[in-house]
N, CA, C and O atoms as a CHARMM CRD file, in Angstrom:
* protein
*
  252
    1    1 MET  N     -3.75500  -8.87500  -8.77000 PROA 1      0.00000
    2    1 MET  CA    -4.18300  -8.92800  -7.23100 PROA 1      0.00000
    3    1 MET  C     -3.62200  -7.37300  -6.79400 PROA 1      0.00000
    4    1 MET  O     -2.54400  -6.81000  -6.98400 PROA 1      0.00000
    5    2 ASP  N     -4.95300  -6.93500  -6.07800 PROA 2      0.00000
    6    2 ASP  CA    -4.45900  -5.98700  -5.88100 PROA 2      0.00000
    7    2 ASP  C     -3.71900  -5.83800  -4.38400 PROA 2      0.00000
    8    2 ASP  O     -3.55300  -6.78500  -3.61500 PROA 2      0.00000
    9    3 LEU  N     -3.23300  -4.21200  -4.08000 PROA 3      0.00000
   10    3 LEU  CA    -2.38600  -4.50200  -2.77000 PROA 3      0.00000
   11    3 LEU  C     -2.73300  -4.46400  -1.76300 PROA 3      0.00000
   12    3 LEU  O     -2.04100  -4.82500  -0.81200 PROA 3      0.00000
   13    4 ARG  N     -4.17700  -3.91300  -1.64300 PROA 4      0.00000
   14    4 ARG  CA    -4.78500  -3.80900  -0.61700 PROA 4      0.00000
   15    4 ARG  C     -5.49700  -5.50800  -0.33200 PROA 4      0.00000
   16    4 ARG  O     -5.92200  -5.71600   0.80500 PROA 4      0.00000
   17    5 GLU  N     -5.56500  -6.25400  -1.01000 PROA 5      0.00000
   18    5 GLU  CA    -6.55800  -7.46100  -1.07600 PROA 5      0.00000
   19    5 GLU  C     -5.25400  -8.07900  -0.69500 PROA 5      0.00000
   20    5 GLU  O     -5.42400  -8.56800   0.42200 PROA 5      0.00000
   21    6 LEU  N     -3.94600  -8.30100  -1.12800 PROA 6      0.00000
   22    6 LEU  CA    -2.80200  -9.02900  -0.61500 PROA 6      0.00000
   23    6 LEU  C     -2.40200  -8.46800   0.80300 PROA 6      0.00000
   24    6 LEU  O     -1.90400  -9.30600   1.55500 PROA 6      0.00000
   25    7 LEU  N     -2.48000  -7.73500   1.08200 PROA 7      0.00000
   26    7 LEU  CA    -2.16900  -7.53900   2.56100 PROA 7      0.00000
   27    7 LEU  C     -3.06200  -7.62300   3.63500 PROA 7      0.00000
   28    7 LEU  O     -2.67000  -8.07600   4.71000 PROA 7      0.00000
   29    8 LEU  N     -4.35100  -7.19800   3.45800 PROA 8      0.00000
   30    8 LEU  CA    -5.38500  -7.86200   4.21200 PROA 8      0.00000
   31    8 LEU  C     -5.48600  -9.26800   4.48200 PROA 8      0.00000
   32    8 LEU  O     -6.21900  -9.67700   5.38200 PROA 8      0.00000
   33    9 GLY  N     -4.81500 -10.02200   3.77800 PROA 9      0.00000
   34    9 GLY  CA    -4.79400 -11.84700   3.64200 PROA 9      0.00000
   35    9 GLY  C     -3.65300 -12.00700   4.45300 PROA 9      0.00000
   36    9 GLY  O     -3.31600 -13.18200   4.60200 PROA 9      0.00000
   37   10 LYS  N     -2.96100 -11.15700   5.02100 PROA 10     0.00000
   38   10 LYS  CA    -1.70600 -11.44900   5.59900 PROA 10     0.00000
   39   10 LYS  C     -2.04700 -11.11200   7.06600 PROA 10     0.00000
   40   10 LYS  O     -1.63900 -11.77000   8.02400 PROA 10     0.00000
   41   11 LEU  N     -2.81700 -10.04800   7.14200 PROA 11     0.00000
   42   11 LEU  CA    -3.17200  -9.46100   8.84000 PROA 11     0.00000
   43   11 LEU  C     -3.54000 -10.43100   9.39800 PROA 11     0.00000
   44   11 LEU  O     -4.14100 -11.23400   8.68400 PROA 11     0.00000
   45   12 PRO  N     -3.34600 -10.82100  10.97700 PROA 12     0.00000
   46   12 PRO  CA    -4.17800 -11.33400  11.72000 PROA 12     0.00000
   47   12 PRO  C     -5.67400 -11.03400  11.93700 PROA 12     0.00000
   48   12 PRO  O     -6.33300  -9.99500  11.98700 PROA 12     0.00000
   49   13 GLU  N     -5.96100 -12.38200  12.04800 PROA 13     0.00000
   50   13 GLU  CA    -7.91000 -12.44800  12.06900 PROA 13     0.00000
   51   13 GLU  C     -8.17600 -11.62800  13.71900 PROA 13     0.00000
   52   13 GLU  O     -9.37300 -11.37300  13.84600 PROA 13     0.00000
   53   14 VAL  N     -7.42300 -11.23000  14.82400 PROA 14     0.00000
   54   14 VAL  CA    -8.01400 -10.35600  15.87400 PROA 14     0.00000
   55   14 VAL  C     -8.11100  -9.11300  15.45300 PROA 14     0.00000
   56   14 VAL  O     -8.69100  -8.33100  16.20700 PROA 14     0.00000
   57   15 LEU  N     -7.66900  -8.68700  14.37400 PROA 15     0.00000
   58   15 LEU  CA    -8.01100  -7.23700  13.82700 PROA 15     0.00000
   59   15 LEU  C     -9.01600  -7.25300  13.31400 PROA 15     0.00000
   60   15 LEU  O     -9.34900  -8.05900  12.44500 PROA 15     0.00000
   61   16 ASP  N     -9.85300  -6.13100  13.87800 PROA 16     0.00000
   62   16 ASP  CA   -11.27800  -6.09100  12.92900 PROA 16     0.00000
   63   16 ASP  C    -11.12000  -5.33400  11.38600 PROA 16     0.00000
   64   16 ASP  O     -9.97100  -4.92300  11.22300 PROA 16     0.00000
   65   17 ASP  N    -11.85700  -5.11800  10.45100 PROA 17     0.00000
   66   17 ASP  CA   -11.69000  -4.32800   9.38600 PROA 17     0.00000
   67   17 ASP  C    -11.36000  -3.27400   9.44200 PROA 17     0.00000
   68   17 ASP  O    -10.89200  -2.91300   8.36300 PROA 17     0.00000
   69   18 ALA  N    -11.35300  -2.65300  10.05700 PROA 18     0.00000
   70   18 ALA  CA   -11.30100  -0.67500  10.67900 PROA 18     0.00000
   71   18 ALA  C     -9.39100  -1.06600  10.44400 PROA 18     0.00000
   72   18 ALA  O     -8.60200  -0.86500   9.52000 PROA 18     0.00000
   73   19 GLN  N     -9.27700  -1.70400  11.83000 PROA 19     0.00000
   74   19 GLN  CA    -7.82300  -1.80200  12.42600 PROA 19     0.00000
   75   19 GLN  C     -6.94700  -2.28400  11.20700 PROA 19     0.00000
   76   19 GLN  O     -5.75900  -2.01500  11.03200 PROA 19     0.00000
   77   20 LYS  N     -7.76600  -3.05400  10.39300 PROA 20     0.00000
   78   20 LYS  CA    -6.48600  -3.92300   9.17900 PROA 20     0.00000
   79   20 LYS  C     -6.29900  -2.73600   8.33300 PROA 20     0.00000
   80   20 LYS  O     -5.19700  -2.65400   7.78900 PROA 20     0.00000
   81   21 GLU  N     -7.39400  -1.52900   8.04600 PROA 21     0.00000
   82   21 GLU  CA    -6.98900  -0.66900   6.93300 PROA 21     0.00000
   83   21 GLU  C     -6.27900   0.25100   7.66600 PROA 21     0.00000
   84   21 GLU  O     -5.26800   0.76900   7.19200 PROA 21     0.00000
   85   22 ASN  N     -6.72500   0.54300   8.87100 PROA 22     0.00000
   86   22 ASN  CA    -5.77600   1.30000   9.25500 PROA 22     0.00000
   87   22 ASN  C     -4.34100   1.10700   9.60700 PROA 22     0.00000
   88   22 ASN  O     -3.57800   2.03900   9.86100 PROA 22     0.00000
   89   23 LYS  N     -3.94900  -0.41300   9.60600 PROA 23     0.00000
   90   23 LYS  CA    -2.73300  -0.55200   9.60900 PROA 23     0.00000
   91   23 LYS  C     -1.66000  -0.54600   8.24000 PROA 23     0.00000
   92   23 LYS  O     -0.48300  -0.21200   8.10100 PROA 23     0.00000
   93   24 ILE  N     -2.95500  -1.22700   7.10400 PROA 24     0.00000
   94   24 ILE  CA    -2.82700  -1.10100   5.80100 PROA 24     0.00000
   95   24 ILE  C     -1.70900   0.82200   5.19600 PROA 24     0.00000
   96   24 ILE  O     -0.66000   1.07500   4.60500 PROA 24     0.00000
   97   25 HSD  N     -3.03600   1.75700   5.96500 PROA 25     0.00000
   98   25 HSD  CA    -2.79600   3.04300   5.36500 PROA 25     0.00000
   99   25 HSD  C     -1.64200   3.10600   6.20200 PROA 25     0.00000
  100   25 HSD  O     -0.75500   3.17100   5.35000 PROA 25     0.00000
  101   26 ASN  N     -1.08200   3.12900   7.28500 PROA 26     0.00000
  102   26 ASN  CA     0.03000   3.43900   8.26100 PROA 26     0.00000
  103   26 ASN  C      1.36200   2.64000   7.66800 PROA 26     0.00000
  104   26 ASN  O      2.50900   3.07600   7.57500 PROA 26     0.00000
  105   27 LEU  N      0.92700   1.53100   7.35200 PROA 27     0.00000
  106   27 LEU  CA     2.48900   0.65200   6.21000 PROA 27     0.00000
  107   27 LEU  C      2.68100   1.77300   4.93400 PROA 27     0.00000
  108   27 LEU  O      3.74100   2.36100   4.72000 PROA 27     0.00000
  109   28 LEU  N      1.71100   1.90800   4.31000 PROA 28     0.00000
  110   28 LEU  CA     1.90600   2.54000   3.01400 PROA 28     0.00000
  111   28 LEU  C      2.80000   3.93900   3.53400 PROA 28     0.00000
  112   28 LEU  O      4.02600   3.98500   3.43900 PROA 28     0.00000
  113   29 SER  N      2.24800   4.68100   3.90700 PROA 29     0.00000
  114   29 SER  CA     2.35800   5.53400   4.65300 PROA 29     0.00000
  115   29 SER  C      3.77100   5.96100   5.05500 PROA 29     0.00000
  116   29 SER  O      4.32900   6.98500   4.66000 PROA 29     0.00000
  117   30 SER  N      4.21200   5.17000   5.77700 PROA 30     0.00000
  118   30 SER  CA     5.70600   4.69700   6.72600 PROA 30     0.00000
  119   30 SER  C      6.55400   4.53700   5.14800 PROA 30     0.00000
  120   30 SER  O      7.48800   5.25700   4.79600 PROA 30     0.00000
  121   31 MET  N      6.02600   3.54800   4.44500 PROA 31     0.00000
  122   31 MET  CA     7.02100   3.36000   3.35000 PROA 31     0.00000
  123   31 MET  C      7.21100   4.34200   2.53600 PROA 31     0.00000
  124   31 MET  O      8.37100   4.51600   2.16300 PROA 31     0.00000
  125   32 ARG  N      5.82200   5.53700   1.87200 PROA 32     0.00000
  126   32 ARG  CA     6.13100   6.68800   1.06000 PROA 32     0.00000
  127   32 ARG  C      7.02400   7.18500   1.81400 PROA 32     0.00000
  128   32 ARG  O      8.08200   6.79100   1.32200 PROA 32     0.00000
  129   33 ARG  N      7.31000   7.96600   2.93300 PROA 33     0.00000
  130   33 ARG  CA     8.07700   8.72600   3.77100 PROA 33     0.00000
  131   33 ARG  C      9.84500   8.25900   3.55000 PROA 33     0.00000
  132   33 ARG  O     10.79400   8.94300   3.16600 PROA 33     0.00000
  133   34 GLU  N      9.77200   6.85900   3.96400 PROA 34     0.00000
  134   34 GLU  CA    10.90500   6.43700   3.81600 PROA 34     0.00000
  135   34 GLU  C     11.60100   6.47700   2.30500 PROA 34     0.00000
  136   34 GLU  O     12.81000   6.37800   2.09700 PROA 34     0.00000
  137   35 GLY  N     10.58300   6.64100   1.31300 PROA 35     0.00000
  138   35 GLY  CA    11.27600   6.61400   0.03200 PROA 35     0.00000
  139   35 GLY  C     11.27500   5.30500  -0.74800 PROA 35     0.00000
  140   35 GLY  O     11.73200   5.21400  -1.88800 PROA 35     0.00000
  141   36 LEU  N     10.71500   4.26300  -0.04200 PROA 36     0.00000
  142   36 LEU  CA    10.48900   2.98500  -0.47300 PROA 36     0.00000
  143   36 LEU  C      9.42200   2.84900  -1.97500 PROA 36     0.00000
  144   36 LEU  O      9.54400   2.23800  -3.03600 PROA 36     0.00000
  145   37 ILE  N      8.52900   3.62300  -1.48400 PROA 37     0.00000
  146   37 ILE  CA     7.24500   3.25100  -2.45600 PROA 37     0.00000
  147   37 ILE  C      6.86900   4.67000  -3.21100 PROA 37     0.00000
  148   37 ILE  O      7.51400   5.64700  -2.82900 PROA 37     0.00000
  149   38 ASP  N      6.13100   4.82500  -3.98800 PROA 38     0.00000
  150   38 ASP  CA     5.95000   6.15400  -4.92400 PROA 38     0.00000
  151   38 ASP  C      4.70300   5.75100  -5.15900 PROA 38     0.00000
  152   38 ASP  O      4.44700   4.61600  -5.56100 PROA 38     0.00000
  153   39 ARG  N      3.51300   6.96400  -4.84600 PROA 39     0.00000
  154   39 ARG  CA     2.17000   6.64200  -5.42900 PROA 39     0.00000
  155   39 ARG  C      1.89000   8.10800  -6.70200 PROA 39     0.00000
  156   39 ARG  O      2.32700   9.25400  -6.58900 PROA 39     0.00000
  157   40 PHE  N      1.41500   7.79300  -7.33200 PROA 40     0.00000
  158   40 PHE  CA     0.57400   7.69800  -8.91700 PROA 40     0.00000
  159   40 PHE  C     -0.24000   7.75000  -8.98500 PROA 40     0.00000
  160   40 PHE  O     -0.97500   7.18600  -8.17500 PROA 40     0.00000
  161   41 GLY  N     -0.90800   8.78900 -10.46100 PROA 41     0.00000
  162   41 GLY  CA    -2.44500   9.00400 -10.55200 PROA 41     0.00000
  163   41 GLY  C     -3.34300   9.55500  -9.37800 PROA 41     0.00000
  164   41 GLY  O     -2.95900   9.96200  -8.28100 PROA 41     0.00000
  165   42 PRO  N     -4.42200   9.48500  -9.78900 PROA 42     0.00000
  166   42 PRO  CA    -5.82200  10.43200  -8.73000 PROA 42     0.00000
  167   42 PRO  C     -5.65700   9.24400  -7.91300 PROA 42     0.00000
  168   42 PRO  O     -5.53500   8.05200  -8.19400 PROA 42     0.00000
  169   43 ARG  N     -5.70100  10.24100  -6.24200 PROA 43     0.00000
  170   43 ARG  CA    -6.18900   9.97300  -5.15200 PROA 43     0.00000
  171   43 ARG  C     -6.57600   8.72400  -5.05100 PROA 43     0.00000
  172   43 ARG  O     -6.00300   7.65200  -4.85800 PROA 43     0.00000
  173   44 ALA  N     -7.91600   9.15000  -5.25900 PROA 44     0.00000
  174   44 ALA  CA    -8.55200   7.73400  -4.70400 PROA 44     0.00000
  175   44 ALA  C     -8.61600   6.47700  -5.92900 PROA 44     0.00000
  176   44 ALA  O     -9.44500   5.57000  -6.00200 PROA 44     0.00000
  177   45 HSD  N     -7.68200   6.70100  -6.66900 PROA 45     0.00000
  178   45 HSD  CA    -7.65400   4.98600  -7.66200 PROA 45     0.00000
  179   45 HSD  C     -5.92800   5.45300  -7.76500 PROA 45     0.00000
  180   45 HSD  O     -5.34500   5.67400  -8.82700 PROA 45     0.00000
  181   46 ALA  N     -5.40000   5.52200  -6.58400 PROA 46     0.00000
  182   46 ALA  CA    -3.82300   5.64700  -6.47600 PROA 46     0.00000
  183   46 ALA  C     -2.96300   4.30500  -6.83700 PROA 46     0.00000
  184   46 ALA  O     -3.29800   3.18000  -6.46500 PROA 46     0.00000
  185   47 ARG  N     -2.22100   4.49000  -7.33700 PROA 47     0.00000
  186   47 ARG  CA    -1.38600   2.97400  -7.70400 PROA 47     0.00000
  187   47 ARG  C      0.10200   3.01000  -7.02500 PROA 47     0.00000
  188   47 ARG  O      0.52800   4.14700  -7.22800 PROA 47     0.00000
  189   48 TRP  N      0.72000   2.52300  -6.56500 PROA 48     0.00000
  190   48 TRP  CA     1.93100   2.25900  -5.75100 PROA 48     0.00000
  191   48 TRP  C      3.52000   1.69100  -6.52500 PROA 48     0.00000
  192   48 TRP  O      3.84700   0.52100  -6.72600 PROA 48     0.00000
  193   49 ARG  N      4.07600   2.57700  -6.75300 PROA 49     0.00000
  194   49 ARG  CA     5.36700   1.77600  -7.28700 PROA 49     0.00000
  195   49 ARG  C      6.77500   1.58800  -6.11700 PROA 49     0.00000
  196   49 ARG  O      7.35800   2.42300  -5.42600 PROA 49     0.00000
  197   50 LEU  N      6.92800   0.42300  -6.24900 PROA 50     0.00000
  198   50 LEU  CA     8.10000   0.29100  -5.18500 PROA 50     0.00000
  199   50 LEU  C      9.36200   0.73100  -6.02800 PROA 50     0.00000
  200   50 LEU  O      9.54500   0.37100  -7.19100 PROA 50     0.00000
  201   51 VAL  N     10.21800   1.55500  -5.30400 PROA 51     0.00000
  202   51 VAL  CA    11.34200   2.56300  -5.69100 PROA 51     0.00000
  203   51 VAL  C     12.58600   1.65300  -5.60600 PROA 51     0.00000
  204   51 VAL  O     12.95900   1.16200  -4.54000 PROA 51     0.00000
  205   52 LYS  N     13.30000   1.42600  -6.95900 PROA 52     0.00000
  206   52 LYS  CA    14.65400   0.64200  -6.33600 PROA 52     0.00000
  207   52 LYS  C     15.65300   1.72200  -7.11700 PROA 52     0.00000
  208   52 LYS  O     15.29500   2.28500  -8.15200 PROA 52     0.00000
  209   53 SER  N     16.53200   1.87100  -6.69500 PROA 53     0.00000
  210   53 SER  CA    18.06600   2.48500  -7.24600 PROA 53     0.00000
  211   53 SER  C     17.82700   3.60500  -8.65700 PROA 53     0.00000
  212   53 SER  O     18.37300   3.68800  -9.75700 PROA 53     0.00000
  213   54 GLY  N     16.60200   4.45900  -7.89400 PROA 54     0.00000
  214   54 GLY  CA    16.59500   5.27000  -9.31700 PROA 54     0.00000
  215   54 GLY  C     15.16900   4.59700 -10.32400 PROA 54     0.00000
  216   54 GLY  O     14.72500   5.47600 -11.06200 PROA 54     0.00000
  217   55 SER  N     14.56100   3.48700 -10.43300 PROA 55     0.00000
  218   55 SER  CA    13.85300   3.18300 -11.00300 PROA 55     0.00000
  219   55 SER  C     12.51000   2.82400 -10.06300 PROA 55     0.00000
  220   55 SER  O     12.42800   2.77600  -8.83600 PROA 55     0.00000
  221   56 ALA  N     11.69800   2.63800 -10.87800 PROA 56     0.00000
  222   56 ALA  CA    10.19300   2.00600 -10.31100 PROA 56     0.00000
  223   56 ALA  C      9.64300   0.85900 -10.81200 PROA 56     0.00000
  224   56 ALA  O      9.45900   0.61500 -12.00500 PROA 56     0.00000
  225   57 VAL  N      9.38700   0.16700  -9.88900 PROA 57     0.00000
  226   57 VAL  CA     8.29300  -1.10300 -10.33900 PROA 57     0.00000
  227   57 VAL  C      6.81300  -1.05500  -9.82600 PROA 57     0.00000
  228   57 VAL  O      6.26800  -1.00800  -8.72400 PROA 57     0.00000
  229   58 GLU  N      6.45300  -1.08700 -11.01900 PROA 58     0.00000
  230   58 GLU  CA     4.43200  -0.70500 -10.78400 PROA 58     0.00000
  231   58 GLU  C      3.89600  -1.87300  -9.56300 PROA 58     0.00000
  232   58 GLU  O      4.37800  -2.96600  -9.26300 PROA 58     0.00000
  233   59 THR  N      2.99600  -1.31800  -9.15200 PROA 59     0.00000
  234   59 THR  CA     2.10800  -2.16100  -8.23700 PROA 59     0.00000
  235   59 THR  C      0.84700  -1.57700  -7.78700 PROA 59     0.00000
  236   59 THR  O      0.64100  -0.39800  -7.50000 PROA 59     0.00000
  237   60 ASN  N     -0.08600  -2.70100  -7.75900 PROA 60     0.00000
  238   60 ASN  CA    -1.57500  -2.03100  -7.85700 PROA 60     0.00000
  239   60 ASN  C     -1.99100  -1.59600  -6.15200 PROA 60     0.00000
  240   60 ASN  O     -1.67200  -2.18700  -5.12000 PROA 60     0.00000
  241   61 LYS  N     -2.80500  -0.35800  -6.33200 PROA 61     0.00000
  242   61 LYS  CA    -3.37200  -0.03600  -5.38800 PROA 61     0.00000
  243   61 LYS  C     -4.51700   0.80000  -5.40900 PROA 61     0.00000
  244   61 LYS  O     -4.33300   1.98900  -5.66700 PROA 61     0.00000
  245   62 GLU  N     -5.79500   0.34800  -5.16000 PROA 62     0.00000
  246   62 GLU  CA    -7.03500   0.75100  -5.46300 PROA 62     0.00000
  247   62 GLU  C     -8.02600   1.26200  -4.02300 PROA 62     0.00000
  248   62 GLU  O     -8.36900   0.52500  -3.09800 PROA 62     0.00000
  249   63 SER  N     -8.25100   2.33500  -4.14000 PROA 63     0.00000
  250   63 SER  CA    -9.19900   2.69000  -3.23800 PROA 63     0.00000
  251   63 SER  C     -8.55000   3.66600  -1.82400 PROA 63     0.00000
  252   63 SER  O     -9.31300   4.04900  -0.93700 PROA 63     0.00000
């Protein structure tokens, strides 16, 4: 399952699609700045990795 799909299903229904996308973008950006996740690959098809104690666990993120 795509990370974006997973997060979209967890957000409240009161948010419209644009608000949900913005919230996901902000969440991923914040986690990256805090060093919790790392993006790799081309920007349009980036994949996110969860960073743990110097190692990384890979997760999907497309678009």
